[in-house]
C-alpha positions as a Markdown table, in Angstrom:
| # | Residue | x | y | z |
|---|---|---|---|---|
| 1 | Met | -0.1 | -0.1 | -0.1 |
| 2 | Thr | 1.4 | 3.6 | -0.8 |
| 3 | Ser | 1.9 | 5.9 | 1.2 |
| 4 | Ser | -1.2 | 7.8 | -0.1 |
| 5 | Leu | -3.4 | 5.1 | -0.1 |
| 6 | Ala | -2.6 | 4.6 | 3.5 |
| 7 | Val | -2.9 | 8.1 | 4.9 |
| 8 | Ala | -6.7 | 8.1 | 3.1 |
| 9 | Ser | -7.2 | 4.9 | 4.5 |
| 10 | Ser | -6.3 | 6.0 | 7.9 |
| 11 | Asp | -8.1 | 9.6 | 7.2 |
| 12 | Glu | -11.1 | 7.4 | 6.3 |
| 13 | Leu | -11.0 | 5.3 | 9.9 |
| 14 | Ile | -10.9 | 8.5 | 11.5 |
| 15 | Val | -13.9 | 10.2 | 10.2 |
| 16 | Arg | -15.8 | 7.3 | 10.9 |
| 17 | Ala | -15.0 | 7.4 | 14.5 |
| 18 | Leu | -15.4 | 11.1 | 14.9 |
| 19 | Asn | -18.7 | 11.1 | 13.2 |
| 20 | Thr | -19.4 | 8.2 | 15.4 |
| 21 | Ile | -18.4 | 9.6 | 18.8 |
| 22 | Thr | -20.5 | 12.7 | 17.8 |
| 23 | Leu | -23.9 | 10.7 | 17.4 |
| 24 | Phe | -23.3 | 9.1 | 20.8 |
| 25 | Leu | -22.9 | 12.6 | 22.5 |
| 26 | Pro | -25.6 | 14.7 | 24.6 |
| 27 | Ser | -27.7 | 16.9 | 21.9 |
| 28 | Pro | -29.8 | 19.1 | 23.9 |
| 29 | Tyr | -30.7 | 21.7 | 20.6 |
| 30 | Ser | -31.6 | 19.0 | 18.7 |
| 31 | Glu | -35.5 | 19.1 | 17.0 |
| 32 | Ser | -36.3 | 16.0 | 19.7 |
| 33 | Pro | -34.2 | 15.6 | 22.3 |
| 34 | Gln | -34.3 | 13.0 | 25.0 |
| 35 | Val | -33.7 | 12.9 | 28.4 |
| 36 | Tyr | -30.0 | 12.0 | 27.8 |
| 37 | Asp | -29.5 | 15.3 | 25.8 |
| 38 | Met | -31.2 | 16.6 | 28.7 |
| 39 | Leu | -29.4 | 15.6 | 31.7 |
| 40 | Pro | -26.1 | 13.7 | 30.5 |
| 41 | His | -24.8 | 11.1 | 32.3 |
| 42 | Met | -21.8 | 12.4 | 34.6 |
| 43 | Ser | -19.3 | 9.5 | 33.3 |
| 44 | Ile | -19.3 | 10.9 | 29.7 |
| 45 | Tyr | -16.5 | 13.3 | 31.1 |
| 46 | Pro | -14.2 | 11.0 | 32.3 |
| 47 | Leu | -14.8 | 8.5 | 29.6 |
| 48 | Leu | -14.0 | 11.0 | 27.3 |
| 49 | Thr | -10.9 | 12.0 | 28.7 |
| 50 | Leu | -9.5 | 9.3 | 28.8 |
| 51 | Ser | -10.1 | 8.1 | 25.7 |
| 52 | Gln | -7.9 | 8.5 | 23.0 |
| 53 | Leu | -9.8 | 11.6 | 21.6 |
| 54 | Pro | -8.2 | 14.8 | 23.3 |
| 55 | Glu | -4.6 | 13.2 | 21.9 |
| 56 | Leu | -6.2 | 13.1 | 18.2 |
| 57 | Leu | -8.2 | 16.1 | 18.6 |
| 58 | Gly | -5.0 | 18.0 | 19.9 |
| 59 | Ile | -2.9 | 16.0 | 16.5 |
| 60 | Leu | -5.3 | 17.7 | 14.3 |
| 61 | Leu | -5.7 | 21.3 | 16.3 |
| 62 | Arg | -1.6 | 21.2 | 16.1 |
| 63 | Asn | -1.4 | 21.3 | 12.2 |
| 64 | Asp | 0.2 | 24.4 | 10.9 |
| 65 | Ser | 0.0 | 23.1 | 7.4 |
| 66 | Val | -3.3 | 24.7 | 5.4 |
| 67 | Thr | -2.1 | 22.4 | 2.4 |
| 68 | Asp | -2.9 | 19.6 | 4.8 |
| 69 | Trp | -5.9 | 21.0 | 5.9 |
| 70 | Thr | -7.2 | 21.3 | 2.9 |
| 71 | Ser | -6.7 | 17.6 | 1.4 |
| 72 | Arg | -7.9 | 16.6 | 4.1 |
| 73 | Ser | -10.9 | 18.6 | 4.6 |
| 74 | Asp | -13.4 | 15.3 | 5.6 |
| 75 | Val | -11.4 | 14.9 | 8.8 |
| 76 | Tyr | -11.2 | 18.3 | 10.0 |
| 77 | Asn | -14.7 | 19.0 | 8.8 |
| 78 | Ala | -15.9 | 16.0 | 11.0 |
| 79 | Met | -13.8 | 17.3 | 13.7 |
| 80 | Leu | -15.6 | 20.5 | 13.4 |
| 81 | Val | -19.3 | 18.9 | 13.9 |
| 82 | Leu | -17.7 | 16.9 | 16.8 |
| 83 | Leu | -16.3 | 20.2 | 18.5 |
| 84 | Arg | -19.7 | 21.9 | 17.8 |
| 85 | Arg | -21.7 | 19.3 | 19.4 |
| 86 | Met | -18.9 | 18.7 | 22.5 |
| 87 | Ala | -19.7 | 22.8 | 23.2 |
| 88 | Asp | -23.5 | 22.2 | 23.7 |
| 89 | Cys | -23.0 | 20.3 | 26.9 |
| 90 | Glu | -21.2 | 21.5 | 29.5 |
| 91 | Leu | -19.8 | 18.3 | 30.4 |
| 92 | Thr | -18.2 | 17.8 | 26.9 |
| 93 | Leu | -16.9 | 21.4 | 26.9 |
| 94 | Glu | -15.1 | 20.9 | 30.1 |
| 95 | Val | -12.8 | 18.3 | 28.0 |
| 96 | Leu | -11.8 | 21.2 | 25.5 |
| 97 | Ile | -11.4 | 24.1 | 27.9 |
| 98 | Ser | -9.8 | 21.8 | 30.8 |
| 99 | Ser | -5.6 | 21.2 | 31.4 |
| 100 | Leu | -6.4 | 17.6 | 31.2 |
| 101 | His | -3.4 | 14.9 | 32.9 |
| 102 | Glu | -0.7 | 13.8 | 30.3 |
| 103 | Lys | -1.3 | 9.5 | 30.3 |
| 104 | Phe | 1.9 | 8.0 | 30.6 |
| 105 | Ser | 0.4 | 4.5 | 29.4 |
| 106 | Gly | -2.6 | 2.8 | 28.6 |
| 107 | Gly | -6.2 | 4.6 | 28.5 |
| 108 | Ile | -9.5 | 3.5 | 28.7 |
| 109 | Glu | -9.7 | 0.6 | 26.8 |
| 110 | Glu | -6.8 | -0.9 | 27.7 |
| 111 | Trp | -7.7 | -0.5 | 31.4 |
| 112 | Met | -11.0 | -2.0 | 30.4 |
| 113 | Trp | -9.8 | -5.1 | 28.9 |
| 114 | Gly | -7.6 | -5.8 | 32.1 |
| 115 | Asp | -4.1 | -5.2 | 30.3 |
| 116 | Val | -2.9 | -2.3 | 31.9 |
| 117 | Glu | -3.3 | -0.3 | 34.3 |
| 118 | Ile | -3.8 | 3.8 | 33.6 |
| 119 | Glu | -0.7 | 5.7 | 34.6 |
| 120 | Trp | 0.2 | 9.6 | 34.8 |
| 121 | Ser | 3.0 | 11.3 | 33.7 |
| 122 | Lys | 5.1 | 13.0 | 36.3 |
| 123 | Ser | 7.7 | 15.8 | 36.7 |
| 124 | Asp | 9.4 | 15.6 | 40.1 |
| 125 | Gly | 6.4 | 13.4 | 41.7 |
| 126 | Lys | 4.2 | 16.2 | 40.3 |
| 127 | Leu | 1.4 | 14.9 | 38.2 |
| 128 | Ile | 1.8 | 16.5 | 34.5 |
| 129 | Lys | -1.5 | 18.7 | 33.1 |
| 130 | Asn | -1.2 | 19.8 | 29.1 |
| 131 | Asn | -2.6 | 22.4 | 27.4 |
| 132 | Ala | -6.3 | 22.9 | 27.2 |
| 133 | Leu | -7.3 | 21.7 | 23.8 |
| 134 | Tyr | -8.9 | 25.0 | 23.5 |
| 135 | Thr | -5.5 | 26.9 | 23.7 |
| 136 | His | -4.1 | 24.5 | 20.4 |
| 137 | Phe | -7.6 | 25.4 | 18.8 |
| 138 | Gln | -6.9 | 29.4 | 19.5 |
| 139 | Lys | -3.6 | 28.9 | 17.4 |
| 140 | Leu | -5.4 | 27.4 | 14.7 |
| 141 | Thr | -8.0 | 30.2 | 14.3 |
| 142 | Lys | -4.9 | 32.4 | 14.8 |
| 143 | Gln | -3.4 | 30.6 | 11.5 |
| 144 | Cys | -6.6 | 30.7 | 9.9 |
| 145 | Glu | -7.1 | 34.8 | 10.1 |
| 146 | Ala | -3.7 | 34.9 | 9.2 |
| 147 | Phe | -4.5 | 33.1 | 5.6 |
| 148 | Leu | -8.0 | 34.9 | 5.1 |
| 149 | Ser | -6.0 | 38.0 | 5.7 |
| 150 | Gly | -3.5 | 37.0 | 2.1 |
| 151 | Ala | -6.2 | 34.8 | 0.7 |
| 152 | Ala | -8.3 | 37.9 | 0.5 |
| 153 | Gln | -5.5 | 39.8 | -1.5 |
| 154 | Met | -4.8 | 37.3 | -3.7 |
| 155 | Leu | -8.5 | 36.4 | -4.8 |
| 156 | Glu | -9.1 | 40.3 | -5.1 |
| 157 | Gly | -6.5 | 40.6 | -7.6 |
| 158 | Ser | -6.9 | 36.9 | -9.1 |
| 159 | Asp | -8.5 | 36.7 | -12.8 |
| 160 | Ala | -10.3 | 34.1 | -15.0 |
| 161 | Gln | -7.4 | 32.8 | -15.5 |
| 162 | Asp | -6.3 | 31.9 | -12.3 |
| 163 | Gly | -8.3 | 29.0 | -12.2 |
| 164 | Asp | -5.3 | 26.6 | -11.2 |
| 165 | Glu | -5.1 | 24.4 | -9.0 |
| 166 | Asp | -3.4 | 27.2 | -6.7 |
| 167 | Met | -6.1 | 28.9 | -6.8 |
| 168 | Glu | -8.3 | 26.0 | -5.8 |
| 169 | Val | -6.1 | 25.6 | -3.0 |
| 170 | Val | -6.8 | 29.0 | -1.8 |
| 171 | Val | -10.7 | 28.9 | -2.2 |
| 172 | Lys | -10.6 | 25.2 | -0.9 |
| 173 | Gly | -8.8 | 26.7 | 2.3 |
| 174 | Thr | -10.7 | 29.8 | 2.5 |
| 175 | Ser | -13.8 | 28.1 | 2.9 |
| 176 | Leu | -12.3 | 25.6 | 6.0 |
| 177 | Cys | -10.7 | 28.6 | 7.9 |
| 178 | Gly | -14.2 | 30.4 | 7.6 |
| 179 | Glu | -15.8 | 27.1 | 9.1 |
| 180 | Ile | -12.7 | 26.8 | 11.9 |
| 181 | Ile | -13.8 | 30.2 | 12.9 |
| 182 | Val | -17.1 | 30.0 | 13.0 |
| 183 | Ala | -16.8 | 26.7 | 15.1 |
| 184 | Arg | -14.6 | 28.9 | 17.2 |
| 185 | Asp | -17.2 | 31.7 | 18.1 |
| 186 | Asp | -19.5 | 28.7 | 18.8 |
| 187 | Leu | -17.2 | 27.2 | 21.4 |
| 188 | Glu | -16.6 | 30.8 | 23.2 |
| 189 | Arg | -20.5 | 31.3 | 23.2 |
| 190 | Ala | -20.8 | 28.5 | 25.2 |
| 191 | Met | -18.0 | 29.4 | 27.5 |
| 192 | Gln | -19.7 | 33.0 | 28.2 |
| 193 | Val | -22.7 | 31.3 | 28.7 |
| 194 | Leu | -21.3 | 29.0 | 31.4 |
| 195 | Gly | -19.4 | 32.1 | 32.7 |
| 196 | Arg | -16.3 | 31.2 | 31.5 |
| 197 | Asp | -13.8 | 33.9 | 30.2 |
| 198 | Pro | -12.0 | 32.6 | 27.1 |
| 199 | Pro | -8.9 | 34.9 | 27.7 |
| 200 | Asn | -8.8 | 33.0 | 31.1 |
| 201 | Val | -8.7 | 29.5 | 30.4 |
| 202 | Thr | -5.7 | 29.9 | 28.6 |
| 203 | Asp | -2.6 | 28.0 | 29.9 |
| 204 | Thr | 0.7 | 29.2 | 28.0 |
| 205 | Ser | 2.4 | 26.2 | 29.2 |
| 206 | Pro | 1.9 | 22.5 | 30.3 |
| 207 | Thr | 1.9 | 22.7 | 34.3 |
| 208 | Ala | 2.8 | 19.8 | 37.2 |
| 209 | Ile | 0.8 | 19.4 | 39.8 |
| 210 | Asp | 1.8 | 18.7 | 43.5 |
| 211 | Thr | 0.6 | 14.9 | 43.8 |
| 212 | Gly | 1.3 | 15.2 | 48.4 |
| 213 | Asn | 4.6 | 13.3 | 48.1 |
| 214 | Asn | 7.0 | 16.0 | 47.7 |
| 215 | Lys | 6.7 | 17.9 | 51.2 |
| 216 | Gly | 9.5 | 19.1 | 52.5 |
| 217 | Lys | 11.4 | 19.2 | 49.3 |
| 218 | Gly | 12.2 | 22.0 | 46.7 |
| 219 | Lys | 14.1 | 24.9 | 47.3 |
| 220 | Asn | 11.6 | 27.3 | 47.1 |
| 221 | Lys | 9.6 | 25.8 | 49.8 |
| 222 | Gly | 7.1 | 28.4 | 51.6 |
| 223 | Lys | 8.2 | 31.4 | 49.4 |
| 224 | Gly | 5.2 | 30.9 | 47.1 |
| 225 | Pro | 5.9 | 30.6 | 43.3 |
| 226 | Asp | 8.8 | 31.8 | 41.8 |
| 227 | Leu | 8.5 | 35.5 | 40.4 |
| 228 | Thr | 11.7 | 35.0 | 38.1 |
| 229 | Ile | 9.6 | 31.9 | 36.3 |
| 230 | Glu | 6.6 | 33.4 | 36.9 |
| 231 | Met | 8.0 | 36.5 | 34.7 |
| 232 | Glu | 9.2 | 34.6 | 31.8 |
| 233 | Arg | 5.7 | 33.2 | 32.0 |
| 234 | Arg | 4.1 | 36.2 | 31.6 |
| 235 | Tyr | 6.9 | 37.5 | 29.4 |
| 236 | Ala | 6.4 | 34.5 | 26.7 |
| 237 | Ser | 2.7 | 34.7 | 27.3 |
| 238 | Glu | 2.7 | 38.3 | 26.1 |
| 239 | Cys | 5.3 | 37.6 | 23.1 |
| 240 | Glu | 3.0 | 35.5 | 21.9 |
| 241 | Arg | -0.2 | 37.1 | 21.9 |
| 242 | Leu | 1.5 | 40.3 | 20.0 |
| 243 | Ala | 3.9 | 38.4 | 18.1 |
| 244 | Phe | 1.9 | 38.5 | 14.5 |
| 245 | Asp | -0.5 | 40.7 | 13.3 |
| 246 | His | -1.8 | 42.3 | 9.9 |
| 247 | Ile | -2.1 | 46.3 | 9.9 |
| 248 | Pro | -1.8 | 49.3 | 7.7 |
| 249 | Phe | 1.8 | 50.6 | 7.3 |
| 250 | Pro | 1.4 | 54.6 | 7.1 |
| 251 | Gln | 1.2 | 56.4 | 4.0 |
| 252 | Asp | 1.5 | 59.9 | 3.0 |
| 253 | Glu | -0.4 | 60.1 | -0.6 |
| 254 | Gly | 0.1 | 56.3 | -1.3 |
| 255 | Ser | 3.6 | 56.3 | -0.4 |
| 256 | Tyr | 4.7 | 54.3 | 2.8 |
| 257 | Thr | 6.6 | 56.7 | 5.3 |
| 258 | Thr | 8.5 | 54.8 | 7.5 |
| 259 | Tyr | 9.2 | 51.9 | 5.0 |
| 260 | Asn | 13.2 | 51.6 | 3.6 |
| 261 | Tyr | 11.6 | 49.8 | 0.6 |
| 262 | Ala | 8.7 | 52.7 | 0.2 |
| 263 | Ala | 10.0 | 52.8 | -3.6 |
| 264 | Ser | 10.3 | 48.8 | -4.3 |
| 265 | Leu | 6.7 | 48.4 | -3.4 |
| 266 | Lys | 5.7 | 51.9 | -6.0 |
| 267 | Asp | 7.7 | 50.1 | -8.9 |
| 268 | Thr | 6.1 | 46.5 | -8.4 |
| 269 | Ala | 2.4 | 48.3 | -7.6 |
| 270 | Ala | 1.4 | 46.5 | -11.2 |
| 271 | Gly | 3.2 | 43.7 | -11.4 |
| 272 | Thr | 2.2 | 39.8 | -11.1 |
| 273 | Arg | 3.5 | 37.2 | -8.6 |
| 274 | Asn | 3.2 | 33.8 | -9.9 |
| 275 | Pro | -0.4 | 32.2 | -8.4 |
| 276 | Lys | 2.2 | 29.5 | -6.6 |
| 277 | Asp | 4.8 | 31.9 | -4.8 |
| 278 | Arg | 1.5 | 34.0 | -3.2 |
| 279 | Leu | 0.2 | 31.2 | -1.9 |
| 280 | His | 3.3 | 29.8 | -0.6 |
| 281 | Leu | 3.9 | 32.7 | 0.7 |
| 282 | Ile | 0.5 | 33.0 | 2.2 |
| 283 | Lys | 0.8 | 29.7 | 3.9 |
| 284 | Glu | 3.7 | 30.9 | 5.1 |
| 285 | Leu | 2.6 | 33.8 | 7.1 |
| 286 | Ala | 0.1 | 31.4 | 8.3 |
| 287 | Val | 2.6 | 29.4 | 10.1 |
| 288 | Met | 4.5 | 32.1 | 11.1 |
| 289 | Ser | 1.6 | 33.5 | 13.4 |
| 290 | Thr | 1.9 | 31.3 | 15.8 |
| 291 | Ser | 5.1 | 29.9 | 15.7 |
| 292 | Leu | 7.3 | 33.0 | 16.4 |
| 293 | Pro | 9.5 | 32.5 | 19.1 |
| 294 | Pro | 9.6 | 34.7 | 22.2 |
| 295 | Gly | 11.1 | 38.2 | 21.5 |
| 296 | Val | 10.6 | 38.2 | 17.8 |
| 297 | Trp | 7.6 | 40.3 | 16.4 |
| 298 | Val | 6.2 | 40.6 | 13.1 |
| 299 | Arg | 3.9 | 43.1 | 11.2 |
| 300 | Val | 2.6 | 42.5 | 8.1 |
| 301 | Asp | 0.9 | 45.5 | 5.5 |
| 302 | Glu | -2.9 | 44.9 | 5.0 |
| 303 | Val | -2.8 | 45.6 | 1.3 |
| 304 | Arg | 0.9 | 44.3 | 0.2 |
| 305 | Asn | 1.5 | 40.7 | 2.3 |
| 306 | Asp | 4.8 | 40.7 | 0.5 |
| 307 | Ala | 5.9 | 43.8 | 2.7 |
| 308 | Leu | 6.9 | 43.4 | 6.0 |
| 309 | Lys | 8.6 | 45.0 | 9.1 |
| 310 | Ile | 10.3 | 42.6 | 12.3 |
| 311 | Met | 11.7 | 43.6 | 15.4 |
| 312 | Ile | 14.1 | 41.2 | 17.0 |
| 313 | Ala | 14.9 | 41.6 | 21.2 |
| 314 | Gly | 18.5 | 41.7 | 21.3 |
| 315 | Pro | 18.9 | 38.1 | 23.6 |
| 316 | Glu | 20.1 | 38.0 | 27.4 |
| 317 | Gly | 23.6 | 37.5 | 27.9 |
| 318 | Thr | 25.1 | 39.3 | 24.3 |
| 319 | Pro | 25.9 | 42.9 | 23.7 |
| 320 | Tyr | 22.6 | 43.3 | 22.0 |
| 321 | Ala | 20.6 | 42.5 | 25.5 |
| 322 | Gly | 18.0 | 45.3 | 26.5 |
| 323 | Gly | 18.0 | 46.5 | 22.3 |
| 324 | Leu | 14.6 | 46.6 | 20.1 |
| 325 | Phe | 16.3 | 46.0 | 16.5 |
| 326 | Glu | 13.5 | 46.7 | 13.3 |
| 327 | Phe | 14.5 | 45.1 | 10.2 |
| 328 | Asp | 11.8 | 46.2 | 6.7 |
| 329 | Cys | 11.2 | 43.0 | 4.7 |
| 330 | Phe | 10.6 | 43.2 | 1.0 |
| 331 | Leu | 9.7 | 40.3 | -0.9 |
| 332 | Pro | 10.9 | 41.1 | -4.3 |
| 333 | Leu | 9.0 | 38.9 | -7.2 |
| 334 | His | 12.3 | 37.4 | -8.2 |
| 335 | Gly | 14.7 | 37.7 | -5.2 |
| 336 | Lys | 17.3 | 36.0 | -3.4 |
| 337 | Val | 18.6 | 35.2 | 0.4 |
| 338 | Cys | 22.9 | 36.8 | 0.7 |
| 339 | Leu | 23.4 | 35.8 | 4.2 |
| 340 | Ser | 26.7 | 33.9 | 4.5 |
| 341 | Leu | 26.5 | 33.5 | 7.9 |
| 342 | Leu | 22.8 | 31.3 | 7.4 |
| 343 | Gly | 24.7 | 29.2 | 5.1 |
| 344 | Thr | 23.5 | 31.0 | 2.1 |
| 345 | Trp | 26.6 | 31.0 | 0.3 |
| 346 | His | 27.9 | 28.2 | -2.1 |
| 347 | Gly | 30.3 | 26.5 | 0.3 |
| 348 | Arg | 30.3 | 22.7 | 1.6 |
| 349 | Pro | 26.7 | 20.9 | 1.3 |
| 350 | Glu | 25.9 | 21.7 | 4.5 |
| 351 | Glu | 26.9 | 25.2 | 4.7 |
| 352 | Gln | 24.2 | 26.0 | 1.9 |
| 353 | Trp | 20.3 | 27.6 | 2.3 |
| 354 | Ser | 18.2 | 24.4 | 1.6 |
| 355 | Ser | 15.5 | 26.0 | -1.0 |
| 356 | Lys | 12.4 | 24.5 | 1.2 |
| 357 | Ser | 14.0 | 26.7 | 4.0 |
| 358 | Thr | 11.3 | 29.5 | 5.1 |
| 359 | Leu | 11.3 | 33.3 | 6.3 |
| 360 | Leu | 10.5 | 32.5 | 9.5 |
| 361 | Gln | 14.1 | 29.9 | 9.8 |
| 362 | Val | 15.4 | 33.0 | 8.2 |
| 363 | Leu | 14.1 | 35.2 | 11.7 |
| 364 | Ile | 15.0 | 32.5 | 14.0 |
| 365 | Ser | 19.0 | 32.5 | 13.0 |
| 366 | Ile | 19.2 | 36.6 | 13.1 |
| 367 | Gln | 18.3 | 36.0 | 16.3 |
| 368 | Ser | 20.2 | 33.0 | 17.2 |
| 369 | Met | 22.9 | 33.2 | 15.3 |
| 370 | Ile | 23.7 | 36.9 | 14.4 |
| 371 | Leu | 23.1 | 38.4 | 17.5 |
| 372 | Val | 25.1 | 36.7 | 19.5 |
| 373 | Glu | 27.6 | 36.8 | 22.7 |
| 374 | Leu | 30.6 | 36.7 | 20.9 |
| 375 | Pro | 29.6 | 38.8 | 17.4 |
| 376 | Tyr | 33.1 | 39.7 | 16.1 |
| 377 | Phe | 33.7 | 36.0 | 15.4 |
| 378 | Asn | 31.2 | 35.9 | 13.5 |
| 379 | Glu | 33.5 | 37.1 | 10.3 |
| 380 | Pro | 34.5 | 34.5 | 8.5 |
| 381 | Gly | 38.6 | 34.3 | 8.9 |
| 382 | Tyr | 38.7 | 35.6 | 12.7 |
| 383 | Gly | 39.1 | 32.0 | 14.2 |
| 384 | Lys | 37.8 | 30.1 | 16.8 |
| 385 | Ala | 35.3 | 32.2 | 19.6 |
| 386 | Asn | 37.6 | 33.6 | 22.3 |
| 387 | Pro | 35.4 | 35.6 | 25.3 |
| 388 | Leu | 38.9 | 36.9 | 26.4 |
| 389 | Ser | 40.2 | 38.4 | 22.8 |
| 390 | Lys | 40.7 | 42.1 | 23.4 |
| 391 | Ala | 39.6 | 42.6 | 19.7 |
| 392 | Ser | 36.4 | 40.8 | 20.8 |
| 393 | Ile | 35.9 | 42.7 | 24.0 |
| 394 | Glu | 36.7 | 46.3 | 22.6 |
| 395 | Tyr | 34.3 | 45.1 | 19.3 |
| 396 | Asn | 31.0 | 44.2 | 21.8 |
| 397 | Lys | 31.6 | 47.7 | 24.1 |
| 398 | Asn | 31.0 | 49.5 | 20.4 |
| 399 | Ile | 28.3 | 47.3 | 19.9 |
| 400 | Met | 26.6 | 48.1 | 23.4 |
| 401 | Val | 27.1 | 51.9 | 22.6 |
| 402 | His | 25.1 | 51.9 | 19.3 |
| 403 | Thr | 22.7 | 49.2 | 20.7 |
| 404 | Met | 21.6 | 52.0 | 23.8 |
| 405 | Lys | 21.8 | 54.9 | 21.1 |
| 406 | Trp | 19.9 | 52.6 | 18.9 |
| 407 | Ala | 18.0 | 50.4 | 19.6 |
| 408 | Met | 16.7 | 52.1 | 23.1 |
| 409 | Ile | 17.1 | 55.5 | 23.6 |
| 410 | Glu | 15.8 | 56.3 | 19.7 |
| 411 | Trp | 12.4 | 54.5 | 21.0 |
| 412 | Phe | 11.6 | 56.7 | 23.5 |
| 413 | Lys | 11.3 | 59.7 | 21.2 |
| 414 | Asp | 8.1 | 61.4 | 20.6 |
| 415 | Glu | 7.8 | 59.8 | 16.6 |
| 416 | Gln | 7.3 | 56.2 | 18.3 |
| 417 | Lys | 4.3 | 57.0 | 20.6 |
| 418 | Asp | 1.9 | 56.2 | 17.9 |
| 419 | Gly | 3.7 | 54.0 | 15.2 |
| 420 | Ile | 3.1 | 50.3 | 14.5 |
| 421 | Trp | 5.2 | 49.2 | 17.8 |
| 422 | Ala | 3.7 | 51.4 | 20.0 |
| 423 | Val | 3.4 | 50.1 | 23.7 |
| 424 | Arg | 0.1 | 50.5 | 25.0 |
| 425 | Pro | 0.0 | 52.1 | 28.6 |
| 426 | Ser | -1.6 | 48.3 | 30.2 |
| 427 | Leu | 1.1 | 46.8 | 29.0 |
| 428 | Ile | 4.1 | 48.9 | 30.4 |
| 429 | Leu | 4.0 | 46.7 | 33.6 |
| 430 | Tyr | 4.9 | 43.5 | 32.2 |
| 431 | Ser | 8.0 | 44.8 | 31.3 |
| 432 | Tyr | 9.2 | 44.9 | 34.6 |
């Protein structure tokens, strides 16, 4: 059996399983609800949480490939029907919005057959709880919103000759993304009815629950939560919330006033990008919307999604620390990446940049390979990194001065107050 046939066969089983589960769940809003629909048995929640359903939904919701969504639309449509049904009942809704224990081995099927006991994953004697499925659903809908923003531009500028496979993917992707967002809205309405405010349900990382076997252990005994860890968690959470957005770039009489490649945008205003390239860009931006690491922020122009502004925070422990570095990024119709440090030059095979590499990988590489502790040795021929090198020390001092001047003080100028990176007063406390 070929790989594609195996996937198709597996998807068929998944669709049938999701449809079957949907049929057996309470449906209080059906035309003729029964007693079970209105007064469901309390065992539904543990039966669902101990099954493989949460793991299956987690895999589908974490998938960031728009191409995969559209090619497996039957699976995703069946999943959306199930999620809507689960939102109709408080017991089943809890499966989506609660942080569930991570299963170490076995499940309800193996337990019922008497083969194994259900065990839970632990960390330092504490039970591990995974993120709520709702958090993955939030990220999925954010990717959908990013895809729809790009797809709208592509469909608006299309003509009859664009009716190829790529445009078909865009149309299918647009339809499915719309359905996913509608399902998200249905879920959030159900949460509000139950008095569960959506933002308060979201956890940013798995948590560990004390099992009671660690009394007297730990360095932080009796001191409450570690403030450093809490601050890092809050920082990562806020970075994720603010990481990506489509916004209108400032313009004056049709000219982009704060964008270094404004002339290039003007010169290519009447240009036509290959539909396949346009679709590829839309997909990349959709993935980027939920995949940026802490300390990297991206803004995409509402009108021209080939115009981006990127901000990268200088990593701790480097001469760039504390600085905010803005990059203007323009994606020409026919362009090349030329950053030898990132392996884009013609060298050994392991040094060359893969044609399948993405813009996201470029940003991560800049943050992790260029803004480093000893940038002096990034230059070819300067030898192995040596923190005691006088030349490197002087180089770092010079970088610190320029970081302070251009990546810190510059942001306090009045013209930055209303810029695209303006910090709202309600967020200022997060930087302390």
